N, C-alpha and C positions, 0 to 999 in steps of 0.2 A: 355689780350685775344682778339684775333683778330676776324674779321667777319667770316672767314672760320671755325674757331673752334666753334664758337657759332652756325653756321648753321648746322655742323655735330652732335652737341649735340641735337638740336631740331629734326633733322631727325631721329637719332637713338632712342630717346625717343619716338617719335610717332610710330615707327615700333615696339618697345617692347609693347606699349600699345595695338597696333592692334593685334599682335600675342596672347597676353593674352586673348583678347576678343574672338578670334577664338577658343582657347583652353578651354574656360571656361566650357563649358557644358560637353564635354568628361571627363574633370577631375573629375567633380562631379560624372559622371556616373561610372568611374573606382572606385572611392572611395566607392560607395554605397554598392557593393556587400561584401566588406570587413566589413562594418558596420553591415550588415545583418548577416555575418558569426559570428561576435563578439556576437551579440544579441543572435543567435542560441545556442552558447556555453553557455552563461548565463542561458538560459531556458532549457539546457540539450537536445537539439533537434539535431539529426544527421546532419552533413554537407551535402548539396546536392552535388552529384557527378558532376564535371565539366570536360570538355575534357582533360584539361591538367593533371588531375589525372592519367589518363592512357597513354596519348600520349607523355608525357615528355620523352625525350631520354637520359638516362645517358650513359656514355661512356662504351659500353659493350665490349671494347677491354681490359678493365682491370677487374681483379677479383671483386674489389668493385662495379664496375659498373654493372657487371653481377648479383651479389647478389642483388643489389638494383632493377634491372629490374625484377628479379625473384620474389621479394616480392610484386611488383605490381599485378602479376598474382596469387600468393598464397593468397592474401587478399580475393579473391573470390573463387578460386578453392580448397583451403584447407577445405572449409566448406563442410560437408557431405550432405546438401540439395542442393548442386550445381548439376542441372539436365539439360537435353536437351530433348525437346519433339520430338519424332520421331514416326509418325504413332501411336499415342495414347500410346506409351510406353515411360516411363521416363528412360533415360539412365544417370548414374552417370558420372559427369566430374570431380569428386574429385581427387586431386593429391596433396599430401603433400610433404614438402621438404625432410622429412626423407625417405619416400618411393621412391622418385625420386632418391636421392642421393645413396640410397642402390641399387636400380635396375639399375641405369645408372651412375656408378662411372666415366666412360670416359667422360660423359657429364655433370659432376657436375659443371663445370665452364663454361658453355655454356648457354647463355641467352635464355629464351623460344622463344623470337621473333626472334632468329637467325635461328630457325628451323620453327616455325610457323610464317612465314613472313607476312601473310596477315590478321591476327587477330586484329591488332591495329587500328580499324576503326569502323565506325557506319554504319550498325548494326554490333555488336560483333560476328562475325562468320567466319568461314574459308571455303574457296572453294577449295583450292589446298591441305590442309593438310600439314603435315611437308615435307619440301623440302630438303630431305637427300643428293640429288645429288649436292647441292650447296657447299658442302664441300667434300663429297665422290665421288670417281670415280666409274661409273658403271662397273660391273665385267664382264668378259668373260666367255666363256663356261667352262674353267678350273675350275671355283670355285664352280658352282652348276650344272654342266652337261649341261647347257643351259644358254644363256644370260638373259632369263626371262625378256625381254624388255617390254612385256605387263603386267608385275606383279609389283605392288608397292612394294617399299622396305619393308614397314611395314608388308605386307602380310606374308612375309617370316621371318623377323628379330624380330618380336614380338611374344610372347608365346601364344597368342590367337589361339585356334584350328579352328576358324570360318572365312571363306573368303566368298567374294561375287564377282560376275561379274557385273560391272557397266555398264548397257546398254547405258549410254550416250557416253562413250569413249571406251567401250569393254575392260577395264582393270580389272585385278584381284586385289581387294583391301581388307583390313581388315574390317570385319564385326564387328558390335556393338551389334548384337544380334546372338542367335544360329539359327539352321536351323528350329526352331519352332517359330522364331521371338520373342524369349524371351531375354530381355536384359541380358547381360552377366556382371558379376561383376569383372572380371579380368581387371586390368589396362592395357591400351594400351602400357605403357612405361616399361613393363616387357620384357626383352630381351629373345629371344629363344636360346636354345641350338643347334646351326647349325651343330655340330658335330654328332648329333644323326639323323639318316635317318628318324626317325619317324616324325621329323618336316616336312619333305616333304610330308608325308602322309596326311597332312591336305588338300591338293589339289589332291594328286594322289591316288584315291581310286575309286571304282566302282560306277557308277552313281553320280559322284560328280557334284556340281552346277556350276562349273567354266569352264568346257570344257577341263579339263586336262586328259591326259592319264591315264589309271587306274592302271599304275605301275610306279615306280621310275626307269627310264631308265639310264644306265651308260653313261658316257661321250664318245663323239666321240675320236677317237685315233688321234695321231699325223700322222698316216699313211693316215688318211682320207683327209690330206691337198692336195692330188692329185686332188680332186674335190670340197672340202668344206673348209671353214674357220674352223680350228681346234685348240684346246689347245695343249700345250706341255705336253701331258699325254698319257699313253699307253691305257687307257680305259679298256674295258673288256678283260679278259685273252685270248680270241680268237685272238684279235689283236696283243697281246704279242707273240703268237705262230706263227701268220703270219709273224711278224717281224723277228723272228729267222729264219724261213725258207727263208725268203727273203734275209737275210744276209748271210746265208749258200750258197744260189744259186750265190750271188755276189762273194763269196770267190772260189766257184768252177770255175766261169767264169774267175777270175784273175789267178787261178792256170793253167787253160787251155791256156790262153794267153801266160803266161811265159814258156810254154812247147816248144815254137818256138825258133827261133834265135833272139837275140837282139843285133844289132851292130856287128854281127859276132860271139857273144858269144853263145854257144849251150849247154854247160854242167852246169856251175856254176849258181845256182839260185841267190846267193848273188850279183854276178857280173851283172847279168841281171837286178836285181832291181836297183843296183848302176847306171848302164848305163842309165836306163829308167829315173831315178831321174835327173841325169845330163841333159839328153835330154829335159826333161820337163822345168827345170829351164832355160836352154840356150835359149829354145824357147820363154818363157815368156818374157825374157829381150832381145828380138832381133826383127828385122824387120818382122820376120815370124808371130809374134803375130797378125799384122794386116791382114794377109793372113788367119789365123785361124778364126778371127772375121768375115771376109768376107764369109768364107766357112759356119760358123755357121749360119749366117743370111740367105744366099742364098740357101745353100744345105740342111740344117737341118730345119730351121724355115719355109722357103718358098718352100723347096723340088724341087729345080730347076732341079736336075738330073732325078727324076721322070717325071717331066713335059716333059723333052726332050724326054723320052721313050714313054709316053702315056699320053694323055690329059684325057682320061677316068679313068685311073688308078690314076692319080694325084687327080682328082676330088673326087673320092671315098675315097682315103687315106687322103686327106686334110679334108674332113668333120669330120672324126674321130679323127685324129691326132691334128689338129688345135683346135678343141673345147675342147679336153683334156688339151691341152698346156694353152689355155686361161684361163680355170678353175684354173689349177694350178698356173698360174701367178697372177690372182686375189686373190686367197686364200693366197699365199705367201705375196703379197702386203698388204692384209688386216692384216695379222698376225703380221708382222713387224711394219706397221704403227700404229696398236692399241696398241702394246707394248710400243711404244715411245710416243703416243698422244692419251690416251684412251677417252678423252673428246673431241676430234676433231669431227666436224660435219660429215666429210667424213667417219671417221672410226666407228662412231656410226651407220651410214646408212649401211655401208658395213657388219657389224656383225649382222644386222637385216634381216633375211630371209623374212620378210614381206615388206621390202621396195621395191618400185616399180622397181628400177633399179635391185636389186639382184634377185627378183622374175622373172623378165623378162630375165635377162641374163642367169639364170639357166635353164629356160624352152627353151629358144632359142638354147643354146648350147646342151642341152639334145636331142632336135629334131634333130640338125645337126648329132650327133653321131648316133642316130637311123636310119636317112636317109642313112648314110654311110654303116651301118651294112646291111640294106635291099638291098642297091645297090651291096654290096659284095656278099650277098647270091644269089641275082638273077643272078649275073655274073658268079658264080662259079657253081651253081646247076641247073640253067635253060638255060643260054645262052651257057655256057661252051666253050668259045673260045679255039683254040688249044694251044695258048701260056701260058694259064693259067693252073697250075697243082694244083688240089685240094687236100690238105693234112690235115690229121686229126688235126694237131696242129692249122691249120687255123681255123677249125671248133670250136675246143675248145675255142679259143680266141674270136671268134664272138659270142658264146654262153655266155660266161662269161661277156663280155661287155654288150651284149644285155639285159641280165637278170639284170645286175646292174642297167642299166638306166630305164628299165621298172618298176622294183621295186621301184626305186626312185620316179618316177611319181605316182605310186600307194600309196607310203607312203605320198607324198605330198598332194594328194587328200584327204586321210584320215585325215591328220593334219589340213587341211583347214575345213573339215566337224566337227571334234571333237571340235576344239578351237572356232568355230563360228566366223571366221574372216569375217569382213564386205565384201560385194561384191565390193565395190569401191577400196578395198585394195587387196583383193584376185584375181580380174579379171587380174591383171598383169601376175600372174602365170596361163597363159591361159590353159595349159595342165592340171596342177593340179586342177584348178577350175572346168574344165569340168569333171575330175574324180570325184571330190567331189560331183557334181550334180548327177553324175551316181550312186554314193554310197548312196545318200540320198534316192533313190528309195526303197532300201532294208532295212527293219526294224531291222537291226542289232545293237548290242552294240558295236559300232565301237571304243569307248574308251577302250574297253577290247581286241579288235582285233588289235589296233594300236601297242602295244608293241611287238605282234608276227611279224607284218610286219616290224617294226624296227630291230628286230633281223635277219629276212630273208635278209634284205638290207645289214646289218652289216656283216653277215657271208659271203655274196657274194662278199662284198668289201675285206674281208680278204682273200678269195680265189684268188681274182684278184691280190692282192699285192704279195702273196706267189708264184703265178705262173709266175709273171713277168720274173725272170731270168732263167726259165726253158723252157717255151714254145716258140712259134713263136714270142711272144712280146719281147723277149730279144734283137731283133734288134733295140730296142729303145737305148740300150747301145752300141751295137756292130758297128752299122752303123756310128754313129759320130766318134767313135774311129778310125774306118778304114779310114774315110775321113781325120781326122787329121794326121794319120800316113802317109798317101799317100803324104799329103802336105809337112810334115817335111822331109821325105826321098826323095822327088822329083819325085815320081811315077806320070805318067799322069793319072790324075783321070778321064779323059773322057773315059777311057776303062773300068771303073767300074760304075755300077749304083746301 
């Protein structure tokens, strides 16, 4: 054994002795609780709870881990005396494995802490409740006639008939007492029958405590996408009737177009349709497509030809047409985007009518439309320039659009008032908020009036859609088609406006 080996042994042994000395006290301390626990067992004394009893984390991605995790919760919550003190009222928190598995078979193999994510802490209580949206996507208007973004999932999806409006965040939540502040015995984990409309009436009744309309309203129709984000649903039958009239009007327009000559053919409808189809396909796959895109952008979207004729007419026309076009574009973008990405931050914001951008956009675009209508009325009935011919079809169009926008603002004001939207949120809907302040002066039951206002706005919207192909507004279809035909056939479009 050489000198280096001896030196290594001495140094290594010294380090081992030094480390043992450092760890001596903690080692005794860690063993002592185990000795105490053993003594407690011998004396038949319950073990004291330590943090690790609740906070150990089995693998809840497996069925075995889920069941093990659930048992930690059932050890306390299956007991009948498990209570929570709320305003001097004891509310039972008892939930047994048999009851939960019977009432929630789809969640049978989901750990409690998967939904109640913030309870495994000290003090043992929850601030967020069950976080359903961690797994489930928020639904659009097609599911419950409204996104219900200010309503917690439990308020609708659990069978309890009692809900409350939380003043802290102005959200509708499930209540644990009835409206006389008496604790309810029904477990929160019993699912509601959402196919029964009576489930909606837990909120939608006269003088309800959460600011909901006094009646269950139907869904918006797909026809409403012209101005609003809408589900792929027909909604109330009045919208179905309006859709049928609209389609009949489009058919009549097509029949009228094909009465003329198509590429020299004047008699055979079959040949006219065939020649039209060939012309469309040949244009789409030719250089003319770029000319049509240019016409669409400059002459249809930006209305270049009207601007060349009259700046005043272009300004008036643009206020109405551009605002409607932007609303339709945003609705279409939101509908498509939400379908493909329902949990995206943008999409969740755009389906929320209380979001600052949506509220501001709707009110600004609505004011533009009203301003354009007022301008048109003044020009046609007060100024009366010689080159402007006032026709009854123009008057009907202005009345329908004006009534639609005005009723929309009144409806928004009533909604803000009834639902009690906070000022910092409602103020972005500056017109609607001003209307809500005006309505608040009158001591009416606005929750009961709101459904009637909704139907008034809905019927007006249905009339607007049904009238599109018949009145003066049919030029929305005729004018672009005329521009495209002129470009394809080589007609000098400067001669037409």
